[in-house]
A tleap script that builds the chain and sets N, CA, C and O, in Angstrom:
source leaprc.protein.ff14SB
mol = sequence {
  NMET PRO ARG GLY SER LYS GLU LYS TYR THR
  ASP LYS GLN LYS ARG GLN ALA GLU HIE ILE
  GLU GLN GLY TYR GLU SER ARG GLY VAL THR
  GLU ARG GLU ALA GLU ARG ARG ALA TRP ALA
  THR VAL ASN LYS VAL HIE LYS GLY GLY GLU
  LYS PRO GLY GLY GLY GLY TYR GLY LYS PRO
  GLU ASP HIE GLU PRO MET ARG LYS GLY GLY
  ARG ILE GLY GLY ARG CGLN
}
set mol.1.N position { 0.966 -0.997 -0.131 }
set mol.1.CA position { 0.228 0.132 0.363 }
set mol.1.C position { 0.534 1.532 0.367 }
set mol.1.O position { 0.613 2.032 1.489 }
set mol.2.N position { 0.768 2.452 -0.831 }
set mol.2.CA position { 1.853 3.126 -1.092 }
set mol.2.C position { 0.905 4.428 0.249 }
set mol.2.O position { -0.263 4.563 0.612 }
set mol.3.N position { 2.033 5.022 0.535 }
set mol.3.CA position { 2.167 5.869 1.756 }
set mol.3.C position { 1.655 7.098 1.407 }
set mol.3.O position { 2.080 7.672 0.404 }
set mol.4.N position { 0.468 7.759 2.370 }
set mol.4.CA position { -0.699 8.618 2.775 }
set mol.4.C position { -1.787 7.988 2.121 }
set mol.4.O position { -2.635 8.738 1.637 }
set mol.5.N position { -1.969 6.497 1.985 }
set mol.5.CA position { -3.256 5.420 1.322 }
set mol.5.C position { -3.928 6.319 2.318 }
set mol.5.O position { -3.184 7.159 2.826 }
set mol.6.N position { -5.148 6.315 2.692 }
set mol.6.CA position { -6.212 6.169 3.971 }
set mol.6.C position { -6.982 4.625 3.431 }
set mol.6.O position { -8.013 4.290 4.015 }
set mol.7.N position { -6.688 4.153 2.837 }
set mol.7.CA position { -7.645 2.767 2.613 }
set mol.7.C position { -7.723 2.056 3.551 }
set mol.7.O position { -8.559 1.180 3.332 }
set mol.8.N position { -6.956 1.917 5.186 }
set mol.8.CA position { -7.136 1.159 6.275 }
set mol.8.C position { -7.533 2.132 7.504 }
set mol.8.O position { -7.010 2.376 8.591 }
set mol.9.N position { -9.042 2.706 6.638 }
set mol.9.CA position { -9.319 4.189 7.775 }
set mol.9.C position { -10.446 3.332 7.563 }
set mol.9.O position { -10.434 2.296 6.897 }
set mol.10.N position { -11.651 3.946 8.315 }
set mol.10.CA position { -12.379 3.443 8.725 }
set mol.10.C position { -13.448 4.746 8.089 }
set mol.10.O position { -12.911 5.852 8.035 }
set mol.11.N position { -15.019 4.647 7.581 }
set mol.11.CA position { -15.196 5.653 7.758 }
set mol.11.C position { -15.394 7.146 8.836 }
set mol.11.O position { -15.100 8.276 8.446 }
set mol.12.N position { -15.963 6.824 10.262 }
set mol.12.CA position { -16.353 7.782 10.587 }
set mol.12.C position { -14.619 8.594 11.316 }
set mol.12.O position { -14.391 9.584 12.013 }
set mol.13.N position { -13.575 7.314 10.552 }
set mol.13.CA position { -12.227 8.072 11.079 }
set mol.13.C position { -11.976 9.064 10.077 }
set mol.13.O position { -11.436 10.151 10.287 }
set mol.14.N position { -12.382 8.649 9.005 }
set mol.14.CA position { -12.137 9.564 7.926 }
set mol.14.C position { -13.203 10.780 8.035 }
set mol.14.O position { -12.882 11.703 7.286 }
set mol.15.N position { -14.171 10.979 8.640 }
set mol.15.CA position { -15.358 11.893 9.005 }
set mol.15.C position { -14.484 12.752 10.082 }
set mol.15.O position { -13.963 13.838 9.826 }
set mol.16.N position { -14.417 12.057 11.360 }
set mol.16.CA position { -13.556 12.840 12.398 }
set mol.16.C position { -12.385 13.843 11.582 }
set mol.16.O position { -12.259 15.035 11.863 }
set mol.17.N position { -11.374 12.987 10.293 }
set mol.17.CA position { -10.314 13.741 10.132 }
set mol.17.C position { -10.969 15.642 9.659 }
set mol.17.O position { -10.722 16.828 9.879 }
set mol.18.N position { -12.031 14.610 8.800 }
set mol.18.CA position { -12.202 15.959 7.722 }
set mol.18.C position { -12.776 16.937 8.859 }
set mol.18.O position { -12.680 18.120 8.534 }
set mol.19.N position { -13.473 16.665 10.386 }
set mol.19.CA position { -13.634 18.102 10.861 }
set mol.19.C position { -12.820 18.532 11.623 }
set mol.19.O position { -12.926 19.555 12.299 }
set mol.20.N position { -11.869 17.737 11.584 }
set mol.20.CA position { -11.090 18.595 12.378 }
set mol.20.C position { -9.836 19.039 11.995 }
set mol.20.O position { -8.850 19.257 12.698 }
set mol.21.N position { -9.991 19.150 10.760 }
set mol.21.CA position { -9.643 19.976 10.066 }
set mol.21.C position { -10.206 20.736 9.251 }
set mol.21.O position { -9.650 21.033 8.194 }
set mol.22.N position { -11.837 21.356 9.698 }
set mol.22.CA position { -13.004 22.496 8.917 }
set mol.22.C position { -11.769 23.336 10.519 }
set mol.22.O position { -10.832 24.113 10.335 }
set mol.23.N position { -12.285 22.773 11.958 }
set mol.23.CA position { -12.064 22.991 13.104 }
set mol.23.C position { -9.961 24.434 12.801 }
set mol.23.O position { -9.843 25.591 13.203 }
set mol.24.N position { -9.375 23.977 12.383 }
set mol.24.CA position { -8.017 24.077 12.314 }
set mol.24.C position { -8.148 25.255 11.027 }
set mol.24.O position { -7.608 26.335 11.269 }
set mol.25.N position { -8.832 25.105 9.682 }
set mol.25.CA position { -8.700 26.057 9.090 }
set mol.25.C position { -9.733 27.237 9.455 }
set mol.25.O position { -9.428 28.318 8.950 }
set mol.26.N position { -11.103 27.224 10.380 }
set mol.26.CA position { -11.345 28.230 10.614 }
set mol.26.C position { -10.444 28.808 11.812 }
set mol.26.O position { -11.086 29.618 12.481 }
set mol.27.N position { -9.517 28.668 12.130 }
set mol.27.CA position { -8.156 29.167 12.797 }
set mol.27.C position { -7.586 29.414 12.475 }
set mol.27.O position { -6.634 29.747 13.181 }
set mol.28.N position { -7.500 29.539 11.018 }
set mol.28.CA position { -7.044 29.714 10.305 }
set mol.28.C position { -5.163 29.156 9.676 }
set mol.28.O position { -4.209 29.796 9.233 }
set mol.29.N position { -5.323 28.191 9.866 }
set mol.29.CA position { -4.159 27.117 9.814 }
set mol.29.C position { -4.185 26.572 8.496 }
set mol.29.O position { -5.251 26.048 8.173 }
set mol.30.N position { -3.062 26.572 7.482 }
set mol.30.CA position { -3.280 26.788 5.563 }
set mol.30.C position { -3.672 25.210 5.988 }
set mol.30.O position { -3.298 24.498 6.919 }
set mol.31.N position { -4.635 24.991 4.829 }
set mol.31.CA position { -5.109 23.771 3.956 }
set mol.31.C position { -4.418 22.545 4.584 }
set mol.31.O position { -4.765 21.589 5.278 }
set mol.32.N position { -3.513 22.913 4.139 }
set mol.32.CA position { -2.548 21.482 4.251 }
set mol.32.C position { -2.211 21.020 5.702 }
set mol.32.O position { -2.253 19.828 6.004 }
set mol.33.N position { -1.793 22.241 6.812 }
set mol.33.CA position { -0.778 22.008 8.129 }
set mol.33.C position { -2.578 21.390 8.465 }
set mol.33.O position { -2.593 20.345 9.116 }
set mol.34.N position { -4.051 21.982 8.055 }
set mol.34.CA position { -4.692 21.438 8.873 }
set mol.34.C position { -5.038 20.002 8.832 }
set mol.34.O position { -5.611 19.308 9.672 }
set mol.35.N position { -4.383 19.600 7.225 }
set mol.35.CA position { -4.867 18.376 7.027 }
set mol.35.C position { -3.559 17.688 8.148 }
set mol.35.O position { -3.776 17.250 9.278 }
set mol.36.N position { -2.605 17.735 7.658 }
set mol.36.CA position { -1.368 16.910 8.808 }
set mol.36.C position { -1.807 17.050 10.211 }
set mol.36.O position { -1.615 16.007 10.836 }
set mol.37.N position { -2.356 18.039 10.940 }
set mol.37.CA position { -2.894 17.639 12.270 }
set mol.37.C position { -3.883 17.093 12.487 }
set mol.37.O position { -4.020 16.640 13.624 }
set mol.38.N position { -4.994 16.908 11.482 }
set mol.38.CA position { -6.214 16.401 11.372 }
set mol.38.C position { -5.538 14.447 11.381 }
set mol.38.O position { -5.631 13.587 12.256 }
set mol.39.N position { -5.177 14.427 10.592 }
set mol.39.CA position { -4.445 13.205 10.315 }
set mol.39.C position { -3.690 13.592 11.651 }
set mol.39.O position { -3.406 14.602 11.008 }
set mol.40.N position { -3.280 13.717 12.491 }
set mol.40.CA position { -1.875 13.388 13.473 }
set mol.40.C position { -3.001 12.764 14.249 }
set mol.40.O position { -2.835 11.655 14.756 }
set mol.41.N position { -4.534 13.637 14.413 }
set mol.41.CA position { -5.200 13.822 15.318 }
set mol.41.C position { -5.807 11.938 15.542 }
set mol.41.O position { -5.934 11.212 16.528 }
set mol.42.N position { -5.921 11.852 14.839 }
set mol.42.CA position { -7.579 10.394 14.401 }
set mol.42.C position { -6.183 9.338 15.304 }
set mol.42.O position { -6.257 8.718 16.365 }
set mol.43.N position { -5.051 9.499 14.366 }
set mol.43.CA position { -3.714 8.539 14.670 }
set mol.43.C position { -3.700 8.051 15.788 }
set mol.43.O position { -3.874 6.884 16.137 }
set mol.44.N position { -3.391 9.386 16.645 }
set mol.44.CA position { -3.356 9.056 18.028 }
set mol.44.C position { -4.099 9.101 18.590 }
set mol.44.O position { -3.614 9.595 19.608 }
set mol.45.N position { -5.508 8.880 18.845 }
set mol.45.CA position { -6.473 8.430 19.401 }
set mol.45.C position { -7.155 6.998 18.521 }
set mol.45.O position { -7.725 6.058 19.074 }
set mol.46.N position { -7.029 7.075 17.743 }
set mol.46.CA position { -7.458 5.223 17.449 }
set mol.46.C position { -6.015 4.908 16.831 }
set mol.46.O position { -6.255 4.434 15.720 }
set mol.47.N position { -4.882 4.940 16.990 }
set mol.47.CA position { -3.961 3.968 16.746 }
set mol.47.C position { -3.352 3.810 15.275 }
set mol.47.O position { -2.613 2.827 15.214 }
set mol.48.N position { -3.477 4.585 13.959 }
set mol.48.CA position { -4.086 4.063 12.326 }
set mol.48.C position { -4.606 3.304 12.110 }
set mol.48.O position { -4.581 2.574 13.101 }
set mol.49.N position { -5.240 2.829 11.271 }
set mol.49.CA position { -6.421 2.439 10.191 }
set mol.49.C position { -6.881 1.176 11.036 }
set mol.49.O position { -5.977 0.394 11.330 }
set mol.50.N position { -8.346 0.828 11.527 }
set mol.50.CA position { -9.050 0.558 12.141 }
set mol.50.C position { -9.331 -0.734 11.719 }
set mol.50.O position { -10.008 -1.490 12.416 }
set mol.51.N position { -8.600 -1.255 9.997 }
set mol.51.CA position { -9.282 -2.759 9.449 }
set mol.51.C position { -8.674 -3.325 9.258 }
set mol.51.O position { -7.644 -2.966 8.688 }
set mol.52.N position { -8.891 -4.529 9.591 }
set mol.52.CA position { -7.983 -5.278 8.992 }
set mol.52.C position { -6.414 -5.195 8.269 }
set mol.52.O position { -6.261 -5.186 7.047 }
set mol.53.N position { -5.330 -5.139 9.219 }
set mol.53.CA position { -4.194 -4.622 7.912 }
set mol.53.C position { -3.766 -3.915 8.777 }
set mol.53.O position { -2.608 -4.105 9.150 }
set mol.54.N position { -4.538 -2.904 9.358 }
set mol.54.CA position { -4.589 -1.488 9.839 }
set mol.54.C position { -3.519 -1.688 10.833 }
set mol.54.O position { -3.019 -2.750 11.205 }
set mol.55.N position { -3.212 -0.278 11.257 }
set mol.55.CA position { -2.668 -1.215 12.483 }
set mol.55.C position { -2.716 -0.186 13.598 }
set mol.55.O position { -1.614 0.289 13.872 }
set mol.56.N position { -4.256 0.487 14.648 }
set mol.56.CA position { -4.826 0.130 15.126 }
set mol.56.C position { -5.640 -0.779 15.234 }
set mol.56.O position { -6.365 -0.558 16.203 }
set mol.57.N position { -6.073 -2.384 14.341 }
set mol.57.CA position { -6.880 -2.656 14.260 }
set mol.57.C position { -6.825 -4.220 15.219 }
set mol.57.O position { -6.186 -5.273 15.228 }
set mol.58.N position { -8.427 -3.262 16.289 }
set mol.58.CA position { -8.032 -3.894 17.375 }
set mol.58.C position { -8.230 -3.450 18.475 }
set mol.58.O position { -9.192 -3.960 19.049 }
set mol.59.N position { -7.614 -2.574 19.092 }
set mol.59.CA position { -7.119 -1.846 20.339 }
set mol.59.C position { -7.871 -0.438 21.224 }
set mol.59.O position { -8.918 -1.025 21.496 }
set mol.60.N position { -7.930 0.000 21.418 }
set mol.60.CA position { -9.610 0.769 22.067 }
set mol.60.C position { -9.047 2.105 21.680 }
set mol.60.O position { -7.891 2.503 21.826 }
set mol.61.N position { -10.077 2.722 21.159 }
set mol.61.CA position { -9.382 4.309 21.647 }
set mol.61.C position { -9.501 5.249 22.407 }
set mol.61.O position { -10.417 5.284 23.227 }
set mol.62.N position { -8.401 6.418 22.267 }
set mol.62.CA position { -7.793 7.108 23.706 }
set mol.62.C position { -7.899 8.253 22.473 }
set mol.62.O position { -7.306 8.522 21.429 }
set mol.63.N position { -9.215 8.831 23.391 }
set mol.63.CA position { -9.251 10.290 22.854 }
set mol.63.C position { -9.498 12.021 23.819 }
set mol.63.O position { -10.014 13.129 23.674 }
set mol.64.N position { -8.468 10.951 25.101 }
set mol.64.CA position { -7.389 12.140 24.998 }
set mol.64.C position { -6.800 12.916 24.310 }
set mol.64.O position { -6.488 13.993 24.818 }
set mol.65.N position { -6.548 12.721 23.327 }
set mol.65.CA position { -6.203 13.844 21.989 }
set mol.65.C position { -7.066 14.770 21.489 }
set mol.65.O position { -6.742 15.541 20.585 }
set mol.66.N position { -7.660 14.763 21.774 }
set mol.66.CA position { -9.589 15.536 21.570 }
set mol.66.C position { -9.628 16.637 22.028 }
set mol.66.O position { -10.033 17.696 21.548 }
set mol.67.N position { -8.775 16.147 23.912 }
set mol.67.CA position { -9.527 16.786 24.524 }
set mol.67.C position { -8.045 17.867 25.268 }
set mol.67.O position { -7.965 18.616 26.242 }
set mol.68.N position { -7.397 17.571 24.552 }
set mol.68.CA position { -6.007 18.015 25.367 }
set mol.68.C position { -5.382 19.731 24.665 }
set mol.68.O position { -4.457 20.340 25.202 }
set mol.69.N position { -5.963 20.132 23.690 }
set mol.69.CA position { -6.147 21.535 23.393 }
set mol.69.C position { -6.678 22.821 24.046 }
set mol.69.O position { -7.833 23.236 23.944 }
set mol.70.N position { -5.874 23.279 24.595 }
set mol.70.CA position { -5.922 24.559 25.246 }
set mol.70.C position { -5.520 23.766 26.598 }
set mol.70.O position { -5.164 24.639 27.389 }
set mol.71.N position { -5.473 23.169 26.886 }
set mol.71.CA position { -5.088 22.858 28.756 }
set mol.71.C position { -3.490 22.796 28.690 }
set mol.71.O position { -3.090 22.896 29.850 }
set mol.72.N position { -2.441 22.675 27.830 }
set mol.72.CA position { -1.148 22.790 27.805 }
set mol.72.C position { -0.750 24.027 28.243 }
set mol.72.O position { -0.357 24.099 29.408 }
set mol.73.N position { -0.769 25.233 27.420 }
set mol.73.CA position { -0.649 26.080 27.981 }
set mol.73.C position { -0.819 27.095 28.843 }
set mol.73.O position { -1.784 27.832 28.643 }
set mol.74.N position { -0.105 27.312 29.765 }
set mol.74.CA position { -0.230 28.145 31.088 }
set mol.74.C position { -0.592 27.180 32.677 }
set mol.74.O position { -0.624 27.692 33.795 }
set mol.75.N position { -0.781 26.020 32.430 }
set mol.75.CA position { -1.002 24.914 32.789 }
set mol.75.C position { 0.773 24.828 33.872 }
set mol.75.O position { 1.864 24.632 33.337 }
set mol.76.N position { 0.545 25.053 35.520 }
set mol.76.CA position { 1.697 24.595 36.004 }
set mol.76.C position { 1.862 23.283 36.970 }
set mol.76.O position { 2.977 22.943 37.364 }
savepdb mol mol.pdb
quit
């Protein structure tokens, strides 16, 4: 499978990435950077594609990366 292929991702993961990407774009992030960050977040949550042969197949989701934004700055 070529690098960058989204074949092993579920429809849910693709929808999540699109939604996250739109959020970044609305904050002024470039389209390319928004897409990169969105897929990085989806990969962190799902540990890769969840269909058989994908890295995250059979692993539970970790939603902490979706909640993390805004918590880091100013926290001591």
